[in-house]
N, CA and C atoms as an extended XYZ file, in Angstrom:
573
Properties=species:S:1:pos:R:3:atomname:S:1:resname:S:1:resid:I:1 pbc="F F F"
N        44.383       86.952      284.666 N   UNK     1
C        43.862       87.432      283.399 CA  UNK     1
C        44.878       88.371      282.761 C   UNK     1
N        45.014       88.230      281.444 N   UNK     2
C        45.997       89.027      280.690 CA  UNK     2
C        45.263       89.748      279.551 C   UNK     2
N        45.309       91.069      279.588 N   UNK     3
C        44.636       91.900      278.583 CA  UNK     3
C        45.689       92.700      277.821 C   UNK     3
N        45.594       92.656      276.504 N   UNK     4
C        46.477       93.450      275.671 CA  UNK     4
C        45.815       94.761      275.288 C   UNK     4
N        46.632       95.769      275.069 N   UNK     5
C        46.145       97.060      274.593 CA  UNK     5
C        46.972       97.422      273.364 C   UNK     5
N        46.295       97.571      272.230 N   UNK     6
C        46.995       97.918      271.001 CA  UNK     6
C        47.739       99.234      271.215 C   UNK     6
N        49.054       99.206      271.037 N   UNK     7
C        49.898      100.344      271.421 CA  UNK     7
C        50.640      100.939      270.234 C   UNK     7
N        49.955      101.070      269.117 N   UNK     8
C        50.582      101.652      267.930 CA  UNK     8
C        50.503      103.170      267.927 C   UNK     8
N        49.429      103.694      268.527 N   UNK     9
C        49.190      105.142      268.541 CA  UNK     9
C        47.972      105.361      269.425 C   UNK     9
N        47.809      106.554      269.955 N   UNK    10
C        46.609      106.848      270.742 CA  UNK    10
C        46.842      106.731      272.242 C   UNK    10
N        45.744      106.628      272.980 N   UNK    11
C        45.820      106.690      274.450 CA  UNK    11
C        45.880      105.306      275.097 C   UNK    11
N        46.771      104.465      274.602 N   UNK    12
C        46.916      103.112      275.145 CA  UNK    12
C        47.419      103.097      276.577 C   UNK    12
N        48.264      104.050      276.956 N   UNK    13
C        48.783      104.069      278.326 CA  UNK    13
C        47.673      104.259      279.357 C   UNK    13
N        46.682      105.071      279.038 N   UNK    14
C        45.569      105.304      279.958 CA  UNK    14
C        44.754      104.025      280.177 C   UNK    14
N        44.572      103.237      279.121 N   UNK    15
C        43.876      101.956      279.269 CA  UNK    15
C        44.698      101.001      280.141 C   UNK    15
N        46.001      100.958      279.929 N   UNK    16
C        46.869      100.079      280.717 CA  UNK    16
C        46.789      100.462      282.195 C   UNK    16
N        46.828      101.748      282.494 N   UNK    17
C        46.727      102.202      283.893 CA  UNK    17
C        45.372      101.828      284.499 C   UNK    17
N        44.301      101.968      283.736 N   UNK    18
C        42.970      101.604      284.227 CA  UNK    18
C        42.908      100.115      284.533 C   UNK    18
N        43.446       99.288      283.653 N   UNK    19
C        43.453       97.841      283.881 CA  UNK    19
C        44.274       97.476      285.109 C   UNK    19
N        45.392       98.162      285.321 N   UNK    20
C        46.208       97.910      286.517 CA  UNK    20
C        45.433       98.220      287.790 C   UNK    20
N        44.597       99.264      287.758 N   UNK    21
C        43.755       99.585      288.919 CA  UNK    21
C        42.778       98.457      289.224 C   UNK    21
N        42.426       97.693      288.194 N   UNK    22
C        41.524       96.553      288.361 CA  UNK    22
C        42.296       95.259      288.643 C   UNK    22
N        43.598       95.398      288.902 N   UNK    23
C        44.468       94.270      289.281 CA  UNK    23
C        44.569       93.212      288.172 C   UNK    23
N        44.682       93.691      286.931 N   UNK    24
C        44.791       92.814      285.775 CA  UNK    24
C        46.129       93.065      285.095 C   UNK    24
N        46.747       91.990      284.598 N   UNK    25
C        47.965       92.154      283.820 CA  UNK    25
C        47.602       92.805      282.487 C   UNK    25
N        48.237       93.925      282.199 N   UNK    26
C        47.949       94.670      280.966 CA  UNK    26
C        49.260       94.881      280.220 C   UNK    26
N        49.259       94.486      278.943 N   UNK    27
C        50.498       94.602      278.176 CA  UNK    27
C        50.259       95.352      276.870 C   UNK    27
N        51.234       96.161      276.460 N   UNK    28
C        51.113       96.847      275.171 CA  UNK    28
C        51.334       95.852      274.029 C   UNK    28
N        50.549       95.997      272.968 N   UNK    29
C        50.629       95.104      271.802 CA  UNK    29
C        51.024       95.927      270.579 C   UNK    29
N        52.105       95.512      269.931 N   UNK    30
C        52.537       96.176      268.704 CA  UNK    30
C        52.725       95.193      267.549 C   UNK    30
N        52.982       93.916      267.893 N   UNK    31
C        53.286       92.914      266.881 CA  UNK    31
C        52.386       91.687      267.054 C   UNK    31
N        52.145       90.933      265.987 N   UNK    32
C        51.229       89.797      266.061 CA  UNK    32
C        51.567       88.767      267.140 C   UNK    32
N        52.854       88.440      267.318 N   UNK    33
C        53.201       87.408      268.307 CA  UNK    33
C        52.870       87.830      269.744 C   UNK    33
N        52.744       89.130      269.990 N   UNK    34
C        52.416       89.612      271.334 CA  UNK    34
C        50.956       89.347      271.701 C   UNK    34
N        50.143       88.945      270.724 N   UNK    35
C        48.735       88.630      270.968 CA  UNK    35
C        48.554       87.248      271.598 C   UNK    35
N        49.592       86.426      271.574 N   UNK    36
C        49.491       85.060      272.091 CA  UNK    36
C        49.161       85.062      273.584 C   UNK    36
N        48.194       84.243      273.969 N   UNK    37
C        47.864       84.048      275.373 CA  UNK    37
C        47.005       85.122      276.007 C   UNK    37
N        46.445       86.022      275.195 N   UNK    38
C        45.596       87.076      275.751 CA  UNK    38
C        44.197       86.554      276.057 C   UNK    38
N        43.587       87.128      277.090 N   UNK    39
C        42.177       86.871      277.396 CA  UNK    39
C        41.281       87.914      276.736 C   UNK    39
N        41.850       89.055      276.396 N   UNK    40
C        41.097       90.124      275.773 CA  UNK    40
C        42.035       91.173      275.207 C   UNK    40
N        41.488       92.035      274.366 N   UNK    41
C        42.278       93.080      273.723 CA  UNK    41
C        41.472       94.370      273.675 C   UNK    41
N        42.138       95.486      273.972 N   UNK    42
C        41.527       96.807      273.843 CA  UNK    42
C        42.200       97.545      272.695 C   UNK    42
N        41.367       98.105      271.818 N   UNK    43
C        41.866       98.982      270.752 CA  UNK    43
C        41.469      100.391      271.164 C   UNK    43
N        42.439      101.232      271.507 N   UNK    44
C        42.150      102.536      272.109 CA  UNK    44
C        41.746      103.605      271.111 C   UNK    44
N        41.410      104.753      271.664 N   UNK    45
C        41.181      105.937      270.860 CA  UNK    45
C        42.503      106.449      270.322 C   UNK    45
N        42.403      107.279      269.320 N   UNK    46
C        43.577      107.836      268.657 CA  UNK    46
C        43.108      108.367      267.322 C   UNK    46
N        43.910      108.181      266.297 N   UNK    47
C        43.542      108.602      264.954 CA  UNK    47
C        43.322      107.327      264.130 C   UNK    47
N        42.085      107.082      263.737 N   UNK    48
C        41.719      105.794      263.140 CA  UNK    48
C        42.485      105.472      261.861 C   UNK    48
N        42.736      106.454      261.026 N   UNK    49
C        43.471      106.199      259.784 CA  UNK    49
C        44.902      105.774      260.095 C   UNK    49
N        45.528      106.434      261.054 N   UNK    50
C        46.894      106.089      261.455 CA  UNK    50
C        46.933      104.718      262.104 C   UNK    50
N        45.986      104.439      262.997 N   UNK    51
C        45.936      103.120      263.636 CA  UNK    51
C        45.792      102.015      262.590 C   UNK    51
N        44.918      102.240      261.627 N   UNK    52
C        44.716      101.240      260.572 CA  UNK    52
C        45.985      101.047      259.747 C   UNK    52
N        46.596      102.149      259.342 N   UNK    53
C        47.812      102.062      258.511 CA  UNK    53
C        48.928      101.319      259.250 C   UNK    53
N        49.174      101.681      260.512 N   UNK    54
C        50.224      101.025      261.291 CA  UNK    54
C        49.867       99.572      261.594 C   UNK    54
N        48.590       99.312      261.867 N   UNK    55
C        48.146       97.947      262.147 CA  UNK    55
C        48.353       97.020      260.966 C   UNK    55
N        48.174       97.548      259.771 N   UNK    56
C        48.419       96.756      258.566 CA  UNK    56
C        49.916       96.622      258.297 C   UNK    56
N        50.645       97.717      258.506 N   UNK    57
C        52.087       97.709      258.274 CA  UNK    57
C        52.790       96.690      259.178 C   UNK    57
N        52.357       96.611      260.455 N   UNK    58
C        52.956       95.668      261.403 CA  UNK    58
C        52.247       94.311      261.381 C   UNK    58
N        51.286       94.145      260.485 N   UNK    59
C        50.547       92.898      260.288 CA  UNK    59
C        49.771       92.438      261.533 C   UNK    59
N        49.420       93.373      262.395 N   UNK    60
C        48.715       93.003      263.620 CA  UNK    60
C        47.195       92.970      263.416 C   UNK    60
N        46.646       93.777      262.515 N   UNK    61
C        45.190       93.781      262.314 CA  UNK    61
C        44.657       92.455      261.768 C   UNK    61
N        45.310       91.838      260.775 N   UNK    62
C        44.819       90.523      260.339 CA  UNK    62
C        44.857       89.488      261.472 C   UNK    62
N        45.871       89.556      262.316 N   UNK    63
C        45.975       88.634      263.454 CA  UNK    63
C        44.843       88.873      264.461 C   UNK    63
N        44.483       90.132      264.683 N   UNK    64
C        43.368       90.460      265.578 CA  UNK    64
C        42.066       89.908      265.016 C   UNK    64
N        41.871       90.072      263.735 N   UNK    65
C        40.646       89.579      263.093 CA  UNK    65
C        40.526       88.066      263.265 C   UNK    65
N        41.621       87.360      263.081 N   UNK    66
C        41.620       85.898      263.226 CA  UNK    66
C        41.341       85.488      264.678 C   UNK    66
N        41.953       86.164      265.628 N   UNK    67
C        41.724       85.839      267.046 CA  UNK    67
C        40.286       86.116      267.465 C   UNK    67
N        39.688       87.174      266.910 N   UNK    68
C        38.290       87.456      267.240 CA  UNK    68
C        37.397       86.334      266.734 C   UNK    68
N        37.703       85.792      265.567 N   UNK    69
C        36.935       84.653      265.037 CA  UNK    69
C        37.022       83.449      265.976 C   UNK    69
N        38.147       83.351      266.701 N   UNK    70
C        38.345       82.241      267.640 CA  UNK    70
C        37.773       82.533      269.023 C   UNK    70
N        37.143       83.714      269.189 N   UNK    71
C        36.470       84.022      270.440 CA  UNK    71
C        37.129       85.022      271.362 C   UNK    71
N        38.202       85.681      270.925 N   UNK    72
C        38.849       86.681      271.773 CA  UNK    72
C        37.912       87.869      271.989 C   UNK    72
N        37.779       88.307      273.240 N   UNK    73
C        36.994       89.498      273.563 CA  UNK    73
C        37.794       90.738      273.170 C   UNK    73
N        37.112       91.678      272.510 N   UNK    74
C        37.767       92.909      272.054 CA  UNK    74
C        36.909       94.104      272.443 C   UNK    74
N        37.560       95.156      272.942 N   UNK    75
C        36.900       96.396      273.346 CA  UNK    75
C        37.524       97.532      272.553 C   UNK    75
N        36.719       98.215      271.745 N   UNK    76
C        37.206       99.345      270.965 CA  UNK    76
C        36.591      100.638      271.454 C   UNK    76
N        37.439      101.614      271.776 N   UNK    77
C        36.948      102.917      272.219 CA  UNK    77
C        37.320      103.967      271.179 C   UNK    77
N        36.368      104.831      270.854 N   UNK    78
C        36.550      105.934      269.911 CA  UNK    78
C        37.137      105.434      268.589 C   UNK    78
N        38.406      105.702      268.292 N   UNK    79
C        38.996      105.214      267.041 CA  UNK    79
C        38.976      103.688      266.983 C   UNK    79
N        39.093      103.032      268.126 N   UNK    80
C        39.004      101.577      268.174 CA  UNK    80
C        37.650      101.086      267.701 C   UNK    80
N        36.595      101.810      268.061 N   UNK    81
C        35.258      101.469      267.593 CA  UNK    81
C        35.182      101.606      266.078 C   UNK    81
N        35.784      102.646      265.547 N   UNK    82
C        35.780      102.871      264.094 CA  UNK    82
C        36.448      101.686      263.386 C   UNK    82
N        37.588      101.235      263.910 N   UNK    83
C        38.305      100.122      263.283 CA  UNK    83
C        37.517       98.817      263.341 C   UNK    83
N        36.745       98.614      264.391 N   UNK    84
C        36.009       97.363      264.565 CA  UNK    84
C        34.700       97.316      263.774 C   UNK    84
N        34.182       98.470      263.376 N   UNK    85
C        32.877       98.556      262.719 CA  UNK    85
C        32.850       97.832      261.371 C   UNK    85
N        31.648       97.426      260.990 N   UNK    86
C        31.447       96.823      259.661 CA  UNK    86
C        31.659       97.879      258.579 C   UNK    86
N        31.232       99.110      258.882 N   UNK    87
C        31.382      100.201      257.926 CA  UNK    87
C        31.673      101.484      258.704 C   UNK    87
N        32.630      102.265      258.195 N   UNK    88
C        32.968      103.545      258.805 CA  UNK    88
C        33.109      104.587      257.705 C   UNK    88
N        32.398      105.697      257.833 N   UNK    89
C        32.470      106.742      256.825 CA  UNK    89
C        33.875      107.331      256.769 C   UNK    89
N        34.320      107.611      255.575 N   UNK    90
C        35.585      108.320      255.346 CA  UNK    90
C        36.814      107.610      255.889 C   UNK    90
N        36.748      106.286      256.110 N   UNK    91
C        37.950      105.559      256.527 CA  UNK    91
C        38.526      104.881      255.296 C   UNK    91
N        39.695      105.347      254.879 N   UNK    92
C        40.333      104.783      253.694 CA  UNK    92
C        40.532      103.282      253.863 C   UNK    92
N        40.194      102.536      252.844 N   UNK    93
C        40.373      101.080      252.789 CA  UNK    93
C        39.520      100.304      253.778 C   UNK    93
N        38.564      100.937      254.400 N   UNK    94
C        37.609      100.212      255.225 CA  UNK    94
C        38.093       99.850      256.605 C   UNK    94
N        37.204       99.157      257.334 N   UNK    95
C        37.458       98.767      258.715 CA  UNK    95
C        37.496       97.241      258.812 C   UNK    95
N        37.627       96.713      260.026 N   UNK    96
C        37.772       95.268      260.213 CA  UNK    96
C        36.465       94.494      260.095 C   UNK    96
N        35.340       95.146      260.325 N   UNK    97
C        34.054       94.471      260.186 CA  UNK    97
C        33.768       93.429      261.249 C   UNK    97
N        34.213       93.657      262.473 N   UNK    98
C        34.027       92.666      263.540 CA  UNK    98
C        32.766       92.878      264.365 C   UNK    98
N        32.074       93.997      264.160 N   UNK    99
C        30.788       94.245      264.798 CA  UNK    99
C        29.888       94.904      263.748 C   UNK    99
N        28.642       94.472      263.680 N   UNK   100
C        27.731       94.895      262.615 CA  UNK   100
C        27.110       96.262      262.934 C   UNK   100
N        27.962       97.279      262.831 N   UNK   101
C        27.514       98.663      263.036 CA  UNK   101
C        28.079       99.528      261.923 C   UNK   101
N        27.385      100.645      261.667 N   UNK   102
C        27.895      101.671      260.763 CA  UNK   102
C        28.217      102.896      261.608 C   UNK   102
N        29.411      103.406      261.431 N   UNK   103
C        29.945      104.467      262.272 CA  UNK   103
C        30.249      105.705      261.442 C   UNK   103
N        29.929      106.859      261.994 N   UNK   104
C        30.307      108.127      261.370 CA  UNK   104
C        31.475      108.703      262.160 C   UNK   104
N        32.594      108.893      261.479 N   UNK   105
C        33.795      109.455      262.116 CA  UNK   105
C        33.598      110.939      262.436 C   UNK   105
N        34.255      111.414      263.503 N   UNK   106
C        34.235      112.826      263.893 CA  UNK   106
C        32.824      113.409      263.834 C   UNK   106
N        31.869      112.646      264.305 N   UNK   107
C        30.447      112.990      264.154 CA  UNK   107
C        30.037      114.253      264.902 C   UNK   107
N        30.739      114.577      265.951 N   UNK   108
C        30.352      115.726      266.777 CA  UNK   108
C        31.170      116.970      266.460 C   UNK   108
N        32.084      116.854      265.493 N   UNK   109
C        32.873      118.017      265.109 CA  UNK   109
C        34.347      117.870      265.434 C   UNK   109
N        35.017      118.997      265.453 N   UNK   110
C        36.456      119.053      265.645 CA  UNK   110
C        36.834      118.943      267.115 C   UNK   110
N        38.129      118.995      267.389 N   UNK   111
C        38.660      118.892      268.755 CA  UNK   111
C        37.983      119.894      269.697 C   UNK   111
N        37.749      121.104      269.240 N   UNK   112
C        37.142      122.136      270.092 CA  UNK   112
C        35.688      121.807      270.440 C   UNK   112
N        35.087      120.889      269.706 N   UNK   113
C        33.705      120.492      269.969 CA  UNK   113
C        33.602      119.290      270.908 C   UNK   113
N        34.721      118.863      271.468 N   UNK   114
C        34.713      117.750      272.414 CA  UNK   114
C        33.854      118.121      273.615 C   UNK   114
N        33.277      117.101      274.262 N   UNK   115
C        32.378      117.370      275.387 CA  UNK   115
C        32.321      116.178      276.332 C   UNK   115
N        31.687      116.381      277.462 N   UNK   116
C        31.457      115.332      278.440 CA  UNK   116
C        29.974      115.268      278.738 C   UNK   116
N        29.486      114.057      279.042 N   UNK   117
C        28.062      113.881      279.343 CA  UNK   117
C        27.871      112.692      280.269 C   UNK   117
N        26.891      112.799      281.141 N   UNK   118
C        26.502      111.665      281.972 CA  UNK   118
C        25.477      110.868      281.189 C   UNK   118
N        25.763      109.591      280.989 N   UNK   119
C        24.877      108.741      280.194 CA  UNK   119
C        24.422      107.543      281.020 C   UNK   119
N        23.257      107.039      280.668 N   UNK   120
C        22.744      105.832      281.313 CA  UNK   120
C        23.276      104.621      280.569 C   UNK   120
N        23.857      103.701      281.330 N   UNK   121
C        24.354      102.444      280.779 CA  UNK   121
C        23.801      101.340      281.682 C   UNK   121
N        22.597      100.847      281.416 N   UNK   122
C        21.942       99.899      282.316 CA  UNK   122
C        22.790       98.687      282.721 C   UNK   122
N        23.639       98.179      281.812 N   UNK   123
C        24.447       97.007      282.180 CA  UNK   123
C        25.489       97.332      283.247 C   UNK   123
N        25.737       98.621      283.481 N   UNK   124
C        26.706       99.034      284.504 CA  UNK   124
C        26.041       99.393      285.829 C   UNK   124
N        24.712       99.372      285.875 N   UNK   125
C        23.995       99.711      287.104 CA  UNK   125
C        23.245      101.022      286.973 C   UNK   125
N        22.691      101.455      288.096 N   UNK   126
C        21.824      102.642      288.144 CA  UNK   126
C        22.562      103.961      287.902 C   UNK   126
N        23.724      104.096      288.521 N   UNK   127
C        24.448      105.377      288.452 CA  UNK   127
C        24.869      105.687      287.018 C   UNK   127
N        24.709      106.947      286.585 N   UNK   128
C        25.140      107.307      285.229 CA  UNK   128
C        26.656      107.182      285.079 C   UNK   128
N        27.100      107.014      283.855 N   UNK   129
C        28.525      106.938      283.544 CA  UNK   129
C        28.936      108.271      282.942 C   UNK   129
N        29.990      108.863      283.492 N   UNK   130
C        30.478      110.139      282.980 CA  UNK   130
C        31.369      109.860      281.771 C   UNK   130
N        30.885      110.196      280.578 N   UNK   131
C        31.572      109.870      279.334 CA  UNK   131
C        32.273      111.093      278.746 C   UNK   131
N        33.497      110.867      278.273 N   UNK   132
C        34.320      111.911      277.668 CA  UNK   132
C        34.376      111.653      276.161 C   UNK   132
N        33.892      112.601      275.381 N   UNK   133
C        33.840      112.491      273.926 CA  UNK   133
C        34.864      113.451      273.316 C   UNK   133
N        35.863      112.911      272.613 N   UNK   134
C        36.902      113.724      271.979 CA  UNK   134
C        36.936      113.385      270.492 C   UNK   134
N        36.518      114.326      269.645 N   UNK   135
C        36.413      114.078      268.193 CA  UNK   135
C        35.751      112.724      267.953 C   UNK   135
N        34.693      112.503      268.678 N   UNK   136
C        34.089      111.173      268.777 CA  UNK   136
C        33.267      110.777      267.562 C   UNK   136
N        33.261      109.471      267.288 N   UNK   137
C        32.346      108.932      266.288 CA  UNK   137
C        30.990      108.654      266.932 C   UNK   137
N        30.005      108.344      266.109 N   UNK   138
C        28.729      107.861      266.638 CA  UNK   138
C        28.292      106.672      265.805 C   UNK   138
N        27.412      105.875      266.381 N   UNK   139
C        26.889      104.709      265.680 CA  UNK   139
C        25.612      105.136      264.973 C   UNK   139
N        25.649      105.090      263.640 N   UNK   140
C        24.487      105.500      262.842 CA  UNK   140
C        23.486      104.365      262.656 C   UNK   140
N        23.980      103.144      262.650 N   UNK   141
C        23.110      102.009      262.347 CA  UNK   141
C        23.663      100.758      263.012 C   UNK   141
N        22.772       99.943      263.575 N   UNK   142
C        23.183       98.658      264.153 CA  UNK   142
C        22.508       97.526      263.388 C   UNK   142
N        23.241       96.444      263.210 N   UNK   143
C        22.711       95.281      262.526 CA  UNK   143
C        22.063       94.312      263.498 C   UNK   143
N        21.550       93.244      262.938 N   UNK   144
C        20.910       92.211      263.741 CA  UNK   144
C        21.952       91.573      264.660 C   UNK   144
N        21.567       91.351      265.895 N   UNK   145
C        22.478       90.740      266.853 CA  UNK   145
C        23.314       91.729      267.639 C   UNK   145
N        23.199       93.009      267.333 N   UNK   146
C        23.933       94.042      268.076 CA  UNK   146
C        23.014       94.608      269.147 C   UNK   146
N        23.520       94.650      270.369 N   UNK   147
C        22.757       95.220      271.487 CA  UNK   147
C        23.267       96.628      271.778 C   UNK   147
N        22.372       97.588      271.773 N   UNK   148
C        22.738       98.961      272.118 CA  UNK   148
C        22.856       99.047      273.637 C   UNK   148
N        23.989       99.547      274.124 N   UNK   149
C        24.227       99.646      275.564 CA  UNK   149
C        24.009      101.046      276.110 C   UNK   149
N        24.213      102.069      275.277 N   UNK   150
C        24.079      103.442      275.772 CA  UNK   150
C        23.762      104.401      274.631 C   UNK   150
N        23.001      105.425      274.999 N   UNK   151
C        22.639      106.504      274.075 CA  UNK   151
C        22.814      107.834      274.798 C   UNK   151
N        23.042      108.874      274.010 N   UNK   152
C        22.979      110.228      274.551 CA  UNK   152
C        21.504      110.569      274.776 C   UNK   152
N        21.234      111.657      275.460 N   UNK   153
C        19.847      112.043      275.752 CA  UNK   153
C        19.028      112.295      274.479 C   UNK   153
N        19.693      112.611      273.361 N   UNK   154
C        18.969      112.836      272.097 CA  UNK   154
C        18.752      111.543      271.299 C   UNK   154
N        19.149      110.403      271.862 N   UNK   155
C        18.941      109.116      271.213 CA  UNK   155
C        20.128      108.584      270.431 C   UNK   155
N        21.183      109.387      270.274 N   UNK   156
C        22.372      108.963      269.540 CA  UNK   156
C        23.017      107.769      270.232 C   UNK   156
N        23.298      106.721      269.470 N   UNK   157
C        23.905      105.508      270.027 CA  UNK   157
C        25.406      105.722      270.211 C   UNK   157
N        25.898      105.438      271.432 N   UNK   158
C        27.308      105.668      271.733 CA  UNK   158
C        28.028      104.457      272.327 C   UNK   158
N        27.318      103.343      272.526 N   UNK   159
C        27.969      102.110      272.978 CA  UNK   159
C        27.116      100.923      272.563 C   UNK   159
N        27.799       99.825      272.209 N   UNK   160
C        27.083       98.639      271.747 CA  UNK   160
C        27.955       97.405      271.954 C   UNK   160
N        27.312       96.241      271.827 N   UNK   161
C        28.032       94.973      271.952 CA  UNK   161
C        27.412       93.958      270.999 C   UNK   161
N        28.261       93.122      270.443 N   UNK   162
C        27.813       91.986      269.640 CA  UNK   162
C        28.761       90.839      269.943 C   UNK   162
N        28.229       89.783      270.525 N   UNK   163
C        29.093       88.683      270.934 CA  UNK   163
C        30.098       89.170      271.952 C   UNK   163
N        31.377       89.015      271.617 N   UNK   164
C        32.441       89.452      272.523 CA  UNK   164
C        33.155       90.700      272.015 C   UNK   164
N        32.459       91.466      271.166 N   UNK   165
C        33.027       92.725      270.677 CA  UNK   165
C        32.220       93.869      271.273 C   UNK   165
N        32.886       94.655      272.103 N   UNK   166
C        32.299       95.781      272.825 CA  UNK   166
C        32.867       97.066      272.246 C   UNK   166
N        32.015       98.066      272.022 N   UNK   167
C        32.497       99.342      271.483 CA  UNK   167
C        31.861      100.518      272.215 C   UNK   167
N        32.615      101.623      272.264 N   UNK   168
C        32.126      102.865      272.863 CA  UNK   168
C        32.688      104.044      272.085 C   UNK   168
N        31.844      105.056      271.859 N   UNK   169
C        32.265      106.273      271.161 CA  UNK   169
C        33.196      107.128      272.010 C   UNK   169
N        33.128      106.918      273.292 N   UNK   170
C        33.807      107.795      274.257 CA  UNK   170
C        35.039      107.112      274.844 C   UNK   170
N        35.657      107.796      275.810 N   UNK   171
C        36.916      107.360      276.420 CA  UNK   171
C        36.720      107.014      277.900 C   UNK   171
N        36.312      105.785      278.222 N   UNK   172
C        36.135      105.437      279.634 CA  UNK   172
C        37.445      105.435      280.418 C   UNK   172
N        38.568      105.317      279.726 N   UNK   173
C        39.876      105.312      280.385 CA  UNK   173
C        40.273      106.692      280.894 C   UNK   173
N        39.545      107.738      280.503 N   UNK   174
C        39.877      109.093      280.946 CA  UNK   174
C        39.053      109.528      282.156 C   UNK   174
N        38.354      108.580      282.769 N   UNK   175
C        37.592      108.877      283.979 CA  UNK   175
C        38.089      107.976      285.104 C   UNK   175
N        37.644      108.251      286.316 N   UNK   176
C        38.001      107.391      287.448 CA  UNK   176
C        37.009      106.244      287.624 C   UNK   176
N        35.974      106.202      286.796 N   UNK   177
C        34.947      105.166      286.856 CA  UNK   177
C        35.461      103.925      286.121 C   UNK   177
N        35.638      102.844      286.857 N   UNK   178
C        36.226      101.628      286.300 CA  UNK   178
C        35.187      100.648      285.760 C   UNK   178
N        33.902      100.995      285.792 N   UNK   179
C        32.846      100.028      285.473 CA  UNK   179
C        32.872       99.523      284.037 C   UNK   179
N        33.199      100.363      283.070 N   UNK   180
C        33.200       99.887      281.683 CA  UNK   180
C        34.302       98.854      281.469 C   UNK   180
N        35.472       99.125      282.033 N   UNK   181
C        36.571       98.162      281.916 CA  UNK   181
C        36.250       96.877      282.685 C   UNK   181
N        35.619       96.998      283.839 N   UNK   182
C        35.229       95.810      284.608 CA  UNK   182
C        34.219       94.978      283.820 C   UNK   182
N        33.284       95.639      283.143 N   UNK   183
C        32.317       94.947      282.288 CA  UNK   183
C        33.046       94.179      281.184 C   UNK   183
N        34.046       94.801      280.579 N   UNK   184
C        34.823       94.133      279.547 CA  UNK   184
C        35.584       92.936      280.119 C   UNK   184
N        36.137       93.071      281.308 N   UNK   185
C        36.860       91.964      281.922 CA  UNK   185
C        35.948       90.767      282.159 C   UNK   185
N        34.711       91.023      282.549 N   UNK   186
C        33.750       89.924      282.717 CA  UNK   186
C        33.478       89.247      281.375 C   UNK   186
N        33.411       90.019      280.328 N   UNK   187
C        33.217       89.490      278.987 CA  UNK   187
C        34.425       88.631      278.580 C   UNK   187
N        35.614       89.120      278.861 N   UNK   188
C        36.847       88.399      278.521 CA  UNK   188
C        37.001       87.119      279.337 C   UNK   188
N        36.533       87.134      280.576 N   UNK   189
C        36.658       85.969      281.451 CA  UNK   189
C        35.682       84.858      281.078 C   UNK   189
N        34.671       85.191      280.318 N   UNK   190
C        33.618       84.237      279.953 CA  UNK   190
C        34.024       83.404      278.739 C   UNK   190
N        35.057       82.580      278.929 N   UNK   191
C        35.541       81.715      277.831 CA  UNK   191
C        35.135       80.277      278.045 C   UNK   191
């Protein structure tokens, strides 16, 4: 299995290291031709406006959109979730619209307001998942066909899936828990 990680900006190296722990070939993606032959793609956290600008400049975002239409599994974390959403507040020129959710950027506040929480994610099993939220977005609204995978204790939606597009408000690559990435790999393998 070969998984690409969009490597224009953000914490792509942490995702690559996590995938290597799961014994998967993980490659950085910067240009459209590097998407060829992938089983899945991760769009990491970072700064969503910068990721969008660079993704358009290098012409990789239109290629990602086309591959998703052909069935490529995609996992967006934090800023990656913002880029994949149908609608994202305060994102200049919009998002890719690959999952029917509305996202609020920086929903929990500034960098100093970052936090960690144990959340229930039933698709990952009984044990809670320790989630790291850094200037995190939240999902304000889900459309038809979107399955909510996780919420904070106050009901805020922080992970969802629609088809082969998986999103999370938090950074699973910053923990030692490999279950979220393993869940994505199962999604990517289901071709």
